[in-house]
C-alpha positions, 0 to 999 in steps of 0.5 A: 517706458524704459525697461528696468535695468538688471540689479547689478547682474544678480540672479534670483537665488530661487529660480535663477532668473535675471533680476530686474528690480526688488522682486524676481519677475519670474517667481516673485521672490524678494532680493532681500535676505531674511538673514538680518539683525534682530532690529531689522526683523522687528521693523519687518514685523511691524511693517507686516502687521500694520505697514508702519510707514507713510501709508498711515498718514495717507490712510487714517486722516481721510478715513476719518474726515473724508467719507467714502474717499478711501473706498472710491480710491480703491474702486479707481485702482489707487491702492498702493499708498493706503493700508489694506481695508481688511488689515485696517479694520481688523487691527482697529477692531482688536485695539478698540475692544481691548480698550473697551475691555480695560474700561469696563472689566475687573482685572482681578484674577480668580475668585474672591478668595483667590481660589478658582471659580466653579466653571474653572473647577469643571474645566480642570476636571475635564482635563484630568487624565486619570480617575485618581486625578479626577477624584483628587480634584473633586475632593479638593473642590468639594471641600472648598465649597463645603467650607465656604458654605459653613463659613460664618457670616455667609449670606443665606442667599449665597448658600443655594448657589454654592450647593448647586455649584457643588452638585455641578462639580460632582456631576462633571467628575462623574461624567469624566469618570464615566469616560475613563471607565471608572466608578462614579462618585456617590452623593454624600447622604449627609448633604441632604440628611436623607430628607431631601433638604440641603445644609442651608435648609432649602429644599433641594430641587431634584427636578431643577435644570441646574441639578439635573445631569447635563446630557447633550445627545445629538445623533448627527454631531460627532461625540467630541462636539456633543461633549464640548457642548455639555461642558459649555452648558455645565459652565453656563449653569455654574455661572448662573448659579453663582450670579443667583448666589450674589456677593463675591460669587456673582462678581466673579461670574460676571467678570468671567462672562465679560471676559468671555464676551470680549474674547468672542466679539472680534470673531462675531464682528468678522462674521458680520462684515460679509453679512453687511456687504450682502445687505448692501448688495441686496439694497443696491442690486441695480447699481451693478457693483460686484459683491467685493466692492460692497465688502470694501464699503463694509470694511471701511465703514467698520474701520471708521467705527472702530477708530471712532470707538478707540478714540472715544475710549482713549479720550475717556481714559484721559478725561478721568486722569485729568478731571481732578487736576483740570476740570475745564480740560475734562469738559472740553474732552466731553464736548469732543466726545459728543462731537465724535458721537454725532459725526459717526452717523453723519459720516456713514450717511455721507459715505453711502451717498458718495459711494453709491451716488443716488439722490438724497431721498433714496439715500436717506430711505436706504440708510434707514432701512439698511441701518435697521436691518443691520442693527437687529442682525448685530443684536442677534449676533451679540446675543449669541456671543453672550450665550457663548460667553456665559458658557465660558 
């Protein structure tokens, strides 16, 4: 092999070594200057994010149509022409759930009347830095909730929820005042008339979990963590009572929980990638493959699923847009979507067969077992994500 010629006799600006290519062989610094026009900087940003070059053409078609091909290419050491597995999976994970979020979420911001919802009220109180600001926020929110309860035409089922939300706001204000070493806010006797009943005519349940102060006391956790847990539980209470109230409050609480759910799904699935790789490692312990090889299999498998989900969402948007104008084309899109759903499990089975090279009976058995174990683990992880979203 011929030795690379020096790059016009240039020297590395970082270490002074003689340059023999696009990068310094001593320290690795590129010969390209970072001082460049904005247009070039935008091109570099796109390349850094997704390597927007011929690697897309080399990566996406085989990833979707040739099960196991990219994984085997990586195992063979042929990697430069393809997008890195983690970047591929991560980008399409974000894109896929962004479109899913658009498809199922309500984009309306704030409550039904444009005012913050109860959990947003609690968050504002928690961020207040002076007792005066805490009391000011409490008075505003207490007044808004009271006016909402007294509004004509309010369904009777909504009043207990608003009343519980008012209790939660006062509880949060008193907790913040205690942190600021200030006097707490006393309950208004007029709210229960000294009879144990609230204005809605319902008996106030003082022993209810929703009306009791939220206290998290775990000795081995730092105070900051226990406070954050208490705030999260208070948010969860506010969301639950709003859902029980029905009407606009329920709609707003559901919107908030959905947004919180989709904000934690990418992190949840990132945690599941090494878990899936560990499952593969256990089921293929005698194949003598390194754990990182199973991680590559997991990354490519999930990247395929996210690309499929993204394609299904885009087709769903297209179908809804053209259905009134071209019903036949919408029917064709429905057939394509059905074929994509069928292709997903077949692809994963073929990928497992080609990568691990076992006979069909053993491959089918392990495919079913791995799928069952991973399904329940994902279901558990999504349940945890839902709880986190409810405390959003």
